[in-house]
Each structure stands twice: as C-alpha cells, then as structure tokens.
C-alpha positions in Angstrom: 157.2 116.6 94.9 153.6 117.9 95.3 152.3 116.4 92.0 151.7 112.7 92.2 151.2 110.4 89.2 148.0 108.4 88.9 149.9 105.2 89.6 151.3 106.7 92.8 147.8 107.6 94.0 146.5 104.2 93.0 149.3 102.6 95.0 148.2 104.7 98.0 144.6 103.5 97.6 145.9 99.8 97.4 147.6 100.3 100.8 144.5 101.7 102.5 141.8 99.3 103.9 138.8 101.3 104.5 137.2 104.5 103.4 134.7 106.9 105.0 131.9 106.8 102.5 129.5 109.7 102.7 126.0 109.9 101.1 123.2 112.5 101.3 120.1 112.3 103.4 118.1 115.2 102.0 121.0 117.5 102.6 122.2 115.9 105.8 125.3 113.8 105.4 125.5 110.1 106.3 128.8 108.3 106.6 129.9 104.6 107.0 133.3 103.1 107.1 133.6 100.5 104.4 136.2 98.3 102.9 136.8 99.2 99.3 138.6 98.3 96.1 139.8 100.3 93.1 140.7 99.7 89.5 143.2 101.5 87.2 140.5 104.1 86.2 139.9 105.2 89.9 136.5 103.4 90.0 135.8 102.6 93.6 134.0 99.4 94.5 132.1 98.6 97.7 129.6 95.9 98.7 126.8 95.5 101.0 123.8 92.9 101.7 120.9 93.0 99.4 118.1 95.0 101.1 120.6 97.2 103.0 119.1 100.7 103.4 122.5 102.1 102.2 122.0 100.4 98.8 118.4 101.7 98.6 119.8 105.1 99.3 122.4 104.8 96.5 119.7 103.7 94.1 117.9 107.0 94.6 120.6 109.5 95.7 123.8 108.3 94.0 126.0 111.3 94.7 128.8 109.9 97.0 132.0 111.3 98.7 134.8 109.1 100.0 137.7 110.0 102.3 140.6 107.7 102.6 142.9 108.7 105.3 146.3 107.2 106.6 149.1 108.2 108.9 149.4 107.9 112.8 151.4 111.1 113.2 150.3 114.5 112.0 153.3 115.1 109.7 152.9 111.6 108.2 149.2 112.0 107.4 148.0 111.6 103.8 144.5 111.4 102.3 142.6 111.0 99.2 139.1 112.5 98.6 136.9 111.1 95.9 133.8 112.7 94.7 131.5 110.7 92.3 128.3 109.0 91.6 127.3 105.4 92.7 125.6 102.7 90.6 124.5 99.3 91.7 126.0 96.8 89.3 123.6 94.1 88.0 125.5 92.6 85.0 126.9 89.2 85.9 130.2 89.5 84.1 130.9 92.9 85.8 129.8 91.5 89.2 132.3 88.7 88.8 135.0 91.1 88.0 134.3 93.2 91.1 134.1 90.0 93.2 137.7 89.3 92.1 138.8 92.8 93.1 137.0 92.7 96.4 138.0 89.1 97.3 141.4 90.4 98.7 140.1 93.7 99.8 137.0 93.0 102.0 137.0 90.3 104.8 133.2 90.2 104.4 133.3 89.5 100.7 135.9 86.9 101.2 133.7 85.2 103.8 130.7 85.2 101.4 132.8 83.7 98.7 133.9 80.9 101.1 130.2 80.0 101.8 129.2 80.4 98.2 126.9 83.3 99.1 127.9 86.2 96.9 124.5 86.2 95.4 123.3 87.8 98.7 125.5 90.8 98.0 125.1 94.0 96.1 128.1 95.5 94.5 128.3 99.3 94.0 130.7 101.1 91.6 131.4 104.7 92.4 132.6 106.5 89.2 134.9 109.4 90.1 134.2 113.0 89.0 137.2 114.3 91.0 140.1 112.6 92.8 142.2 114.8 95.1 145.3 113.5 97.0 146.9 115.5 99.8 150.0 115.0 101.9 150.1 117.1 105.1 153.7 118.3 105.0 153.3 119.5 101.4 150.0 121.2 102.2 151.6 123.1 105.2 154.3 124.4 102.7 151.6 125.8 100.5 151.8 123.2 97.7 148.7 122.3 95.9 147.1 118.8 96.2 147.2 116.4 93.3 143.9 116.5 91.4 142.6 114.3 88.7 139.3 115.3 86.9 137.1 112.7 85.0 134.7 114.8 82.9 133.7 111.7 80.8 132.2 110.2 84.0 129.9 113.3 84.4 128.8 113.0 80.9 128.0 109.3 81.2 125.0 110.1 83.5 121.8 111.5 82.1 119.6 114.1 84.1 116.9 111.5 83.5 118.7 109.2 85.9 117.8 111.5 88.7 114.1 111.7 87.5 113.9 107.9 87.5 115.5 107.7 90.9 113.0 110.0 92.4 110.2 108.1 90.7 111.5 104.9 92.3 111.4 106.6 95.7 107.8 107.8 95.3 106.8 104.3 94.1 108.1 102.9 97.3 106.3 105.6 99.2 103.0 104.3 97.6 103.7 100.8 99.0 102.4 99.1 95.9 102.1 95.7 97.5 99.6 97.1 100.1 97.2 98.4 97.4 95.6 95.0 97.0 93.7 96.2 100.2 91.7 98.6 97.9 91.8 96.6 94.8 90.1 93.5 96.2 86.9 95.0 97.8 86.3 97.3 94.8 86.5 94.3 92.4 84.3 92.2 94.6 81.7 95.1 94.8 81.7 95.5 91.1 81.3 91.8 90.4 78.4 91.5 92.9 76.8 94.4 91.2 77.2 92.9 87.7 75.7 89.7 88.9 72.7 91.5 90.4 71.9 93.8 87.5 73.7 92.2 84.4 74.9 95.8 83.5 78.3 97.3 84.2 79.6 100.9 83.8 83.3 100.5 83.2 84.0 104.3 83.5 82.3 104.5 87.0 84.1 101.4 88.0 87.5 102.8 87.0 86.8 106.0 88.8 85.8 104.1 91.9 89.0 102.0 91.7 91.2 105.1 91.2 89.4 106.9 94.1 90.0 103.9 96.3 93.6 103.5 95.4 94.3 107.2 95.9 92.7 107.3 99.3 94.9 104.3 100.4 98.1 105.8 98.8 97.2 109.1 100.6 96.6 107.2 103.9 99.9 105.4 103.5 101.8 108.7 103.0 100.0 110.4 105.8 100.9 107.5 108.2 104.5 107.8 107.1 104.4 111.5 107.7 102.8 111.2 111.2 104.8 108.1 112.2 108.2 109.3 111.0 109.8 109.4 114.4 108.3 106.1 115.6 109.4 104.4 112.4 112.9 105.8 112.7 113.3 104.1 116.0 111.8 100.8 114.9 114.8 98.4 114.4 112.6 95.3 114.1 110.3 96.2 111.3 110.2 94.0 108.2 109.8 95.6 104.8 107.6 95.5 102.8 105.1 94.4 105.6 105.7 96.8 108.5 107.4 100.1 109.5 106.0 102.1 106.6 107.9 102.8 103.4 110.9 104.2 105.3 111.5 106.7 102.5 111.7 109.5 105.1 114.2 107.6 107.3 116.4 106.8 104.3 116.4 110.5 103.3 114.8 109.9 100.0 111.7 112.0 100.6 111.3 114.9 103.0 108.8 114.5 105.9 107.1 117.6 104.6 106.8 116.5 101.1 105.5 113.1 102.3 102.7 114.8 104.3 101.9 117.2 101.5 101.7 114.4 98.9 99.4 112.4 101.2 97.1 115.2 101.8 96.9 116.2 98.0 96.1 112.6 97.0 93.4 112.4 99.7 91.9 115.6 98.4 91.9 114.2 94.9 90.2 111.1 96.1 87.7 113.2 97.9 86.9 115.0 94.6 86.4 111.8 92.8 84.1 110.7 95.6 82.0 113.9 95.3 81.6 113.2 91.5 80.6 109.6 92.2 78.0 111.0 94.8 76.6 113.3 92.2 76.4 110.5 89.5 75.2 107.7 91.7 73.4 109.1 94.7 73.7 110.6 98.1 74.0 107.1 99.7 77.7 107.3 99.1 78.2 110.4 101.4 78.6 108.4 104.7 80.9 106.0 103.0 83.2 108.7 101.6 83.3 110.6 104.9 84.0 107.3 106.8 86.9 106.5 104.6 88.4 110.0 104.7 88.2 110.1 108.6 89.7 106.7 108.9 92.6 107.7 106.6 93.4 110.9 108.4 93.1 109.8 112.0 94.0 106.0 112.0 97.4 107.1 113.5 98.9 110.4 114.6 101.9 112.0 116.2 102.5 111.2 119.8 100.1 112.9 122.1 97.5 113.8 119.4 94.2 112.1 118.8 94.3 108.8 116.8 91.8 106.0 116.6 94.7 103.6 117.3 95.0 105.0 120.8 91.3 105.5 121.4 90.2 102.0 122.6 91.1 98.4 122.0 90.3 97.3 118.5 88.8 100.6 117.3 91.5 101.3 114.7 91.5 97.7 113.6 87.7 97.7 113.1 87.9 101.0 111.3 90.5 99.7 108.7 88.5 96.4 108.4 85.3 98.2 107.7 86.8 100.8 105.4 88.8 98.3 103.2 86.3 95.6 103.6 82.7 96.6 104.1 82.6 100.3 102.9 84.6 99.8 99.7 82.7 96.7 98.6 79.3 98.3 99.3 80.5 101.5 97.8 81.6 99.8 94.6 78.2 98.1 94.5 76.3 101.3 95.1 78.2 103.2 92.3 77.0 100.6 89.8 73.4 100.1 91.1 72.5 103.3 93.1 71.3 101.1 96.0 72.7 99.0 98.8 72.0 95.3 99.2 72.3 92.8 102.1 74.1 90.5 99.7 76.9 93.0 99.2 77.2 93.6 102.9 77.4 89.9 103.9 79.9 89.1 101.1 82.0 92.1 102.3 82.4 90.5 105.8 85.0 87.8 104.8 86.9 90.5 102.9 86.9 92.7 106.1 88.1 89.9 108.3 90.9 88.9 106.0 92.2 92.5 105.6 91.9 92.9 109.4 94.2 89.8 109.7 96.7 91.5 107.2 96.8 94.5 109.5 97.0 92.4 112.6 99.8 90.1 111.6 101.9 93.1 110.5 101.6 94.6 114.0 103.6 91.7 115.6 107.0 92.8 114.3 106.3 96.4 115.3 105.1 95.6 118.8 108.2 96.4 120.8 108.7 99.7 118.9 105.0 100.5 119.3 105.2 100.0 123.0 108.1 102.5 123.3 106.3 105.0 121.1 103.0 104.6 123.1 101.2 103.4 119.9 98.6 101.1 121.3 97.8 98.7 118.5 95.7 95.6 119.2 98.8 93.4 119.6 100.3 95.8 122.1 97.0 95.9 124.1 96.3 92.2 124.1 99.8 90.7 124.0 101.1 88.5 121.2 99.6 85.3 122.4 96.0 86.6 122.6 96.4 88.6 119.3 97.5 85.4 117.6 94.3 83.8 118.8 92.2 86.7 117.4 94.1 86.2 114.0 93.2 82.5 114.0 89.6 83.3 115.1 89.2 85.7 112.2 90.4 83.1 109.7 87.8 80.6 111.0 85.0 83.1 111.1 85.7 84.3 107.5 85.6 80.7 106.1 82.5 79.9 108.2 80.7 82.9 106.6 81.8 81.7 103.1 80.2 78.3 103.9 77.0 79.8 105.0 76.3 82.4 102.3 75.4 80.0 99.6 73.4 77.9 101.9 71.4 80.9 103.0 70.8 82.1 99.5 73.1 85.2 99.6 75.8 83.8 97.2 75.9 81.4 94.3 77.2 77.8 94.7 80.3 78.9 92.8 81.3 81.0 95.8 82.8 77.7 97.3 85.6 78.2 94.8 87.0 80.6 97.4 88.2 77.6 99.4 91.1 77.3 96.9 92.8 79.9 99.1 92.5 77.9 102.2 96.0 76.3 102.0 97.5 79.7 102.3 95.4 80.5 105.3 96.4 77.2 106.9 100.1 78.1 106.4 99.6 81.6 107.8 98.0 80.1 110.9 100.7 77.4 111.3 103.6 80.0 111.2 101.7 82.4 113.4 101.1 79.6 116.0 104.7 78.5 116.0 106.4 81.9 115.7 104.1 84.6 117.2 106.6 85.3 119.9 109.8 84.6 117.9 112.1 87.0 116.0 110.6 89.4 113.5 112.1 87.4 110.6 110.6 84.1 111.7 107.0 85.5 111.3 107.5 86.7 107.8 105.9 83.6 106.2 102.8 84.3 108.1 102.8 87.9 107.0 103.1 86.7 103.4 100.5 83.9 103.5 98.0 86.1 105.2 98.4 88.8 102.5 98.0 86.2 99.8 95.0 84.7 101.5 93.3 88.1 101.4 94.2 88.7 97.8 93.5 85.3 96.4 90.1 84.9 98.2 89.0 88.2 96.9 89.9 87.4 93.4 88.1 84.1 93.7 85.0 85.9 94.9 85.1 87.8 91.7 85.5 84.6 89.7 82.6 83.1 91.4 80.2 85.9 90.3 81.6 86.1 86.8 80.9 82.4 86.4 77.2 83.2 87.2 76.9 85.9 84.6 79.5 85.5 81.8 79.5 81.8 80.9 82.8 80.0 81.0 85.4 81.5 78.6 85.7 85.0 80.0 85.8 83.9 83.6 88.4 81.3 82.7 90.7 84.0 81.1 90.1 86.1 84.2 91.1 83.1 86.5 94.3 82.5 84.6 95.1 86.3 84.8 94.4 86.2 88.5 96.7 83.2 89.0 99.5 85.0 87.1 99.0 88.0 89.4 99.1 85.9 92.4 102.3 84.2 91.2 103.8 87.7 90.6 102.9 88.9 94.0 104.1 85.7 95.6 107.5 86.0 93.9 107.9 89.6 95.0 107.2 88.6 98.6 109.5 85.7 98.3 112.4 87.8 97.0 111.9 90.2 99.9 111.7 87.3 102.3 114.8 85.6 100.9 116.8 88.8 101.1 116.1 89.1 104.8 116.6 85.4 105.5 120.0 85.4 103.6 121.0 88.5 105.6 120.4 86.7 108.9 121.9 83.4 107.7 125.0 85.1 106.4 125.8 86.8 109.7 125.2 83.5 111.6 127.6 81.7 109.4 130.1 84.5 109.8 129.8 84.0 113.5 
C-alpha cells in the first residue's frame, strides 16, 4: 500500500501539530518549527507577528520547504515533505478564512483570537509545487513515496514577482525614511539662495539633490556592509531607526552586493559633485571631499580606522556638519557660486537637529555597541549624560532660531519654525522619562526627534518662500509639506504600533 490518496495524506497532516519550515538565506537554509494548518488543496498556512523578520524574508525570498514528521520508533516513522512558494495574505476575507483554520491548529493564534488581537498577525499561505509522503517501512522495502504535483501553482507566479521582491529588498537597504537627512539641508540651502538672488536653477538644484541623496544611500549601504557582524548580534535594535536595514542579516542581500552597491552609488555621487564643481566653482571641492570622507569612514569593521572610534563626539560632529552645514552651504553655493554667513548660520539648527536624530538612535544600540567596541557618544558618555546633550541641542537650536531674525540674518517669517516645537517637547519628554528604559519605550522619542528635524527644515524653506514668492505658492508648498509630514508620521506610527503590539501580545500571553 505504497500509494496514498490525497485524503489520506491530508488526514496525516491534520494529525501533525508542527512543521519544520525552511527558507533560504542567500543559499544558506534557515529553519523554524511552526504550527500550521492545511486545506483540501494542500495549501499550508502559518502565522507570525507583523514585523517578524521571517515575514520580511518571505516577502522577498518566498521559496519554502516544509517537513512534517511523526513517529517515535523508527519503523513507525512517516513524513511529508512540501516544496512551494509563500505569499503574505492581505485580503480580509481570505485572512478570516485562514483564522478559522488556524484557530484550532495554533495555540498562539487561538490566544490572539481570545484577546481580539488578530490584526497584529500576518498570515502566510504556502502554495505547494510538490507534496511527497513517505512511510519508513515502505521505503525500506523499495517502494516509491506518494507524490502529488501542482503545476498550476507554479504557473500562478510570474517571474516579475521575483523582480519586485528584489526591488523591495533594495528599497529597504536604501532606508528611505533616513533620506530626509539629505532632503532638508539641500532644500533649505536652495531656498536661502533664491531669497538672496531671486533666481533659481532647477536643473542644478535637482542634480544637487540627487547627488546628496546618492551619497547618503551609499553611506547607508557602506555602513550596513561594514557593520554587518555587529548588526547581526544586535538584538535590541528598533527598525526603522537603528541597527541598519538588516537586509544582510535577513539574507535578502549579500554582504558583498551591499558593499559594492554602496561604493558604486558613492562614486556616482562623486561624479555629480565633480560636474557641479565645474559648473559652479572650486569652492565646492572641500565640501564634496568632506562628505565623501565622512561617508566612507564614519564607521568601519572592528579594528579598522573609523571616526566613531577616534575621539568622543568626532563622528557625531562629522555627520552633523555633513548633513547640516555642508549640504546647506553646498546647495546655496551651487545656485550662487559664493558662500554667505547667512547660509552658514541658518544651517546650524539643521545640524543640531540631525545630530539629535543620530544621537537618539544610538540609545537602543548602546548595549550592542559596547560589546562590538563601537564607541558612539552614548557609549562614551553613558545614557544619562547623552540624554542631557540631546536636550541641550534642542535648546540651542531653538535659541539660534530666535536670534537669527533679531540679528538680521533671517527674515521675521523664520519664526514660523516654532510650529515644530511641540514635537521637540515630546521628544524631550520621552527621552527624559525613558532614556534608560527598554528599547521600545524610547521609540516615541526617536519618532518625535526625526519629525522635529524634518518639519523644522520644511518650515525654514516656507519662511524664505514667503519672502520671495508672495502668498499663494508658499501656501501650496506648506500644504504639501503638511501632507508629507503626515505621511512620514503615519509610517513611523505603523512601525511603532507593530513593535508595541508585539510586546503587548506576549505580555498578555504571559
């Protein structure tokens, strides 16, 4: 009786409780024991928390193998091997159907149903390509296993699905939320230049913006490449704020590919910088070199030179000046071919705010950084003193904003920047109360600090547009800025809620 019917194999699956679920990590297998459910078409269903790295893996490398094994004695052992492709289910009706299946199959799903928290779960369907059932005594007698093939499932997936999955991985490697660090100073520099000259070269501005974004993306990837081992050991990092993109750790991009892409993007940014030097003047040379050196040597592999291990605060000052002073003044110079004291002074609050974004993101990584001998400012000073530096930076930034119009270096409209202060106050409040708490407790401070930087920068631009463009166009810009802030805030809130729900669900389970 070697050949089993589909119903007999389904009955076997219904008796089993867990499966060894295997996925690929750039060719290296990863396995996890998971409760599962199955339907009459041999579709296998599993669940996990939203934000679980396993779900991110499935979204990008969906090929999956399952092994369901039963039998205490050798001659009683039977197993079912399933090879297929996973997909995360988003459609509500299908999710509800899977919840019904998993409610009696998974104790964890059952618990989440009881506390009305299934919205915190992701449900994954693994559509089988091949199902192979084996019974040890029959295999020993030379009989063939029972095999079912599902060619229609292979045809249901397009080769473009793999391309889109790879594109999603590279998008995450870019760390799009962090790119506001380049966007803000370049926009501010361009707005100050327009206010000073009443002329604006949109082509040169876009090239400046593209170059700035490329150098930051390249730096992000280079940092992921150099910090791969440190980030792999960091269990307390909070995405999307800390611990890099984790695309290497999840097996979605190889370490070599990440480093190569970072260097290529940095080289393209350098070429754009050279073009801008030719067009605008040699005054850009020190700014371009400064940014390239900062990007390449901000961090490094253990035992190699990096600014972060050079002396207290050097790396933080380097980043603040690169993504504050240098980019603001660089964008101004590209438009005007000269530097001005106004653009320098206006860049200082931008530098202080981006310095705070970097600083607050170091808190969750502190324990991991200590073990990895990565001497960030939080590691060197301790969390209490670093928190005081954070608060001091906020106070100093707003003090500069107060003084610049009084001293004649900014228009009176500059005071519109105080609309961002409620976010800064919230960032300070959460930092004051939770600087030494769990990584998750500090997330609201991470979020409010990032929004303070972005919103203040956009308000700076609004202030200078009001000076030169009347009221209508600046108003349209202001509305668009608010929409952008709302979108970024929603994105951050979704990430924060996912992490909060993850912690709450386990506390409730306990």
